[in-house]
Each structure stands twice: as structure tokens, then as C-alpha cells.
C-alpha positions as CSV (number, residue, x, y, z in Angstrom):
1,X,82.4,100.6,86.0
2,X,83.7,98.0,83.6
3,X,85.8,99.9,81.1
4,X,87.3,98.5,78.0
5,X,90.7,98.8,79.6
6,X,89.6,96.8,82.6
7,X,87.8,94.2,80.4
8,X,90.9,93.6,78.4
9,X,92.9,93.3,81.5
10,X,90.6,90.7,83.0
11,X,90.1,88.8,79.7
12,X,93.8,88.5,79.0
13,X,95.1,87.6,82.4
14,X,94.2,84.7,84.7
15,X,96.6,84.3,87.5
16,X,97.3,80.6,88.2
17,X,100.0,80.8,90.9
18,X,100.5,82.8,94.0
19,X,102.7,85.8,93.4
20,X,104.5,85.3,96.7
21,X,104.9,81.5,97.2
22,X,104.0,80.1,93.8
23,X,101.2,77.9,95.2
24,X,98.6,77.0,92.5
25,X,95.5,79.1,92.7
26,X,92.0,78.1,91.7
27,X,91.2,81.2,89.7
28,X,89.1,80.5,86.5
29,X,88.0,82.9,83.7
30,X,84.2,82.9,83.7
31,X,81.5,85.1,82.3
32,X,80.5,86.1,85.8
33,X,84.0,87.3,86.4
34,X,84.0,89.3,83.2
35,X,80.6,90.9,83.6
36,X,80.8,91.7,87.3
37,X,84.5,92.7,87.4
38,X,85.3,90.3,90.2
39,X,88.9,90.8,91.3
40,X,90.4,87.4,91.7
41,X,93.3,87.1,94.2
42,X,96.8,87.0,93.0
43,X,98.2,85.5,96.2
44,X,97.0,82.4,98.1
45,X,95.0,82.5,101.3
46,X,97.9,81.3,103.4
47,X,100.0,84.2,102.3
48,X,97.2,86.7,102.7
49,X,96.7,85.6,106.3
50,X,100.2,86.6,107.1
51,X,99.3,90.3,106.7
52,X,97.7,91.9,109.8
53,X,94.8,94.4,109.2
54,X,94.8,97.6,111.2
55,X,91.6,98.0,113.2
56,X,89.8,101.4,113.7
57,X,91.1,101.5,117.3
58,X,94.7,100.9,116.1
59,X,94.9,103.8,113.7
60,X,97.8,106.0,115.0
61,X,97.3,109.2,113.2
62,X,94.4,111.6,112.9
63,X,92.9,111.7,109.4
64,X,95.1,108.9,108.2
65,X,93.7,105.5,107.4
66,X,96.1,102.5,107.1
67,X,95.1,99.0,106.0
68,X,97.9,96.8,107.4
69,X,100.6,96.6,110.1
70,X,104.3,96.6,109.2
71,X,105.0,93.0,110.3
72,X,107.7,90.8,108.8
73,X,105.5,89.6,105.9
74,X,104.7,93.1,105.0
75,X,108.3,94.2,105.3
76,X,109.3,91.4,102.9
77,X,106.5,92.3,100.5
78,X,107.4,96.0,100.4
79,X,111.1,95.3,99.9
80,X,110.3,92.9,97.0
81,X,108.0,95.4,95.4
82,X,110.0,98.6,95.8
83,X,113.6,97.6,95.8
84,X,113.6,94.4,93.7
85,X,111.3,96.3,91.3
86,X,108.7,93.5,91.2
87,X,106.0,95.8,89.7
88,X,103.5,92.9,89.4
89,X,103.1,93.0,93.2
90,X,101.1,96.2,92.8
91,X,98.1,93.9,92.3
92,X,98.4,92.1,95.6
93,X,96.1,94.5,97.6
94,X,94.2,96.0,94.7
95,X,90.8,94.7,95.9
96,X,91.3,96.1,99.4
97,X,92.5,99.5,98.1
98,X,89.7,99.7,95.5
99,X,87.1,98.9,98.1
100,X,88.3,101.7,100.4
101,X,88.8,104.5,97.8
102,X,86.2,103.7,95.1
103,X,83.2,105.7,96.6
104,X,85.2,108.6,98.2
105,X,84.0,112.0,97.0
106,X,87.5,113.3,96.8
107,X,90.5,114.0,94.6
108,X,93.1,111.3,95.0
109,X,96.7,112.6,95.2
110,X,99.7,110.2,95.3
111,X,102.7,111.2,97.2
112,X,105.3,111.7,94.4
113,X,108.8,110.4,93.9
114,X,111.7,112.6,93.2
115,X,112.7,112.3,89.5
116,X,116.1,110.9,90.6
117,X,114.4,108.2,92.7
118,X,112.0,107.4,89.9
119,X,114.9,106.9,87.5
120,X,116.5,104.4,90.0
121,X,113.3,102.5,90.8
122,X,112.1,102.5,87.1
123,X,108.4,102.9,88.2
124,X,106.3,105.0,90.5
125,X,105.2,102.5,93.1
126,X,102.2,104.5,94.4
127,X,100.9,105.2,90.9
128,X,101.1,101.5,90.1
129,X,99.2,100.5,93.2
130,X,96.4,102.9,92.3
131,X,96.4,101.8,88.6
132,X,96.1,98.2,89.8
133,X,93.1,99.2,92.0
134,X,91.5,101.1,89.1
135,X,91.5,104.3,91.1
136,X,91.9,107.6,89.2
137,X,94.3,110.1,90.6
138,X,95.9,113.5,90.0
139,X,99.5,114.5,90.5
140,X,99.6,117.9,92.3
141,X,102.9,117.7,94.2
142,X,106.6,117.6,93.5
143,X,109.2,116.2,95.8
144,X,112.0,118.8,96.5
145,X,114.8,116.4,97.4
146,X,115.8,112.8,96.5
147,X,116.6,112.2,100.2
148,X,114.1,109.8,101.6
149,X,112.5,110.2,105.0
150,X,113.5,106.6,105.9
151,X,117.1,107.6,105.8
152,X,116.6,110.2,108.5
153,X,116.2,109.9,112.3
154,X,112.9,110.7,113.9
155,X,114.2,114.1,115.1
156,X,115.5,114.9,111.6
157,X,112.1,114.0,110.1
158,X,110.2,116.2,112.5
159,X,112.5,119.2,111.9
160,X,112.4,118.8,108.1
161,X,111.6,121.9,106.0
162,X,108.7,121.6,103.6
163,X,109.3,118.5,101.5
164,X,107.1,119.4,98.5
165,X,106.2,122.0,96.0
166,X,102.9,122.3,94.1
167,X,103.4,121.2,90.5
168,X,103.4,124.2,88.0
169,X,99.9,125.3,87.0
170,X,98.2,123.2,89.6
171,X,94.8,124.4,90.6
172,X,93.7,123.6,94.2
173,X,90.0,123.7,94.6
174,X,88.0,124.0,97.9
175,X,87.2,120.3,98.0
176,X,88.3,117.1,99.8
177,X,91.7,115.6,98.8
178,X,93.0,112.2,99.9
179,X,96.8,111.7,99.9
180,X,98.0,108.2,99.2
181,X,101.3,106.7,100.3
182,X,102.6,103.2,100.8
183,X,103.6,103.5,104.5
184,X,103.1,106.0,107.4
185,X,105.8,105.9,110.1
186,X,106.1,109.3,111.8
187,X,103.5,111.0,109.6
188,X,105.9,113.8,108.6
189,X,105.6,113.2,104.8
190,X,101.8,113.3,104.9
191,X,101.8,116.3,107.3
192,X,103.9,118.4,104.9
193,X,101.8,117.4,101.9
194,X,98.6,118.2,103.8
195,X,99.7,121.6,104.9
196,X,100.7,122.6,101.4
197,X,97.4,121.6,99.9
198,X,95.4,123.4,102.7
199,X,97.5,126.6,102.3
200,X,96.8,126.4,98.6
201,X,93.0,126.3,99.2
202,X,91.9,122.7,99.8
203,X,88.8,122.5,102.0
204,X,89.9,119.2,103.6
205,X,92.9,116.8,103.3
206,X,93.0,113.3,104.7
207,X,95.3,110.4,103.9
208,X,95.3,106.7,103.1
209,X,98.2,104.3,103.3
210,X,98.7,100.6,102.7
211,X,100.9,100.2,105.8
212,X,101.2,101.7,109.2
213,X,104.7,101.4,110.7
């Protein structure tokens, strides 16, 4: 649906150069673009081709769908986005994310950041990706510790105690929930979040990530 917020966003922003390499893009503001809500690319075709899509046969984890492999180009992108705080890069994969999640009959639940990490990063990277893709979401989880899974060994991750709490006053219905994270490596984070929601009454919990490590 073309909301006033989306229309304002399209009408006031025409990307002219690739966000990753600064190559000039051919995007033009047209009535067709305004009325049909066409999502124009914010990176050039050459940069986009450096990212490798994950096929159905290459999905590693049950009930987890990932879009891209963690190759060098994706590693550079994620580092620039998360650690250099380049929030505009949340728009790079918005069309692909929107196309996957838009028709799902489910409640979208982002994997949260610990408040200390959020203060350091200055923005919630999963929220911004979903905002860019125009996907509504609901925060139901709280991260218990600021220690990231990436700082742990595989054994330490697998032996971790529950990583999350339910947010106060959260009501978990007997419906389908889709967890959203940026990357899945061992699957531990998503496993903990899934088990918590199922124990609280969710009928089904699956997951979606941008990247598969």
C-alpha cells in the first residue's frame, strides 16, 4: 500500500549515485514510480552482482530462510553498515526483503539489541532494515546481556543460557511469528528466541535473515 509516509519518502529522495561505489545511477523520478511504488536501486548492478544469493538447496537451518551468502562483499557491507554506522545502507536490500516478507501472514519480530549496544551503535540495525523495506514489526524480546554471540566460540554459543526475556506486558498469541536478524552463523540466537516464543504460546516460529554465514 502506498502510504503518505512512503509517498513522501519516494517524492523527496531520488538516489543518483551508488551507495557503495559512487557510480552514477539512472534513477529518475516519474509518475509511474510514484503511483506504483517502484523501489529504485540504491546500488549499481555491478555492486549488486557481487552478492551471492542463497538457493533453496543451500539453506543450512530448518525454518530459517537467508537471502545471501557471507562472502567478502557482504562482509564489507555489513561492517560498513553496523560498525561504521552508515545507516543509509539499510536501503540496499529493501526490495528483496520487502518481496519476501510482505505477504507473510505472521507477526514480524526483530532480534533486539541490548540497550548498551544500542547506545554504542546509535541505531537498531534490524529495525532500520525493516523500516527501509516498509515491513511492520513488533518488539517482543529483550536481550539479557550486551555480550555478542560473535565474540564467543562455537562451543560457548551452543552452551549459552537463554539469551532473551520477553518484554514486560508482551502478549504471545497462538499465531505464526517470524524472527528477523541480519546474519545466522550457528543458529543459536534464533534458537533461543524461538524457544522462548513457543514456550510463551506461539503456534509457529520461523526465521528470516539477510545473510547466512
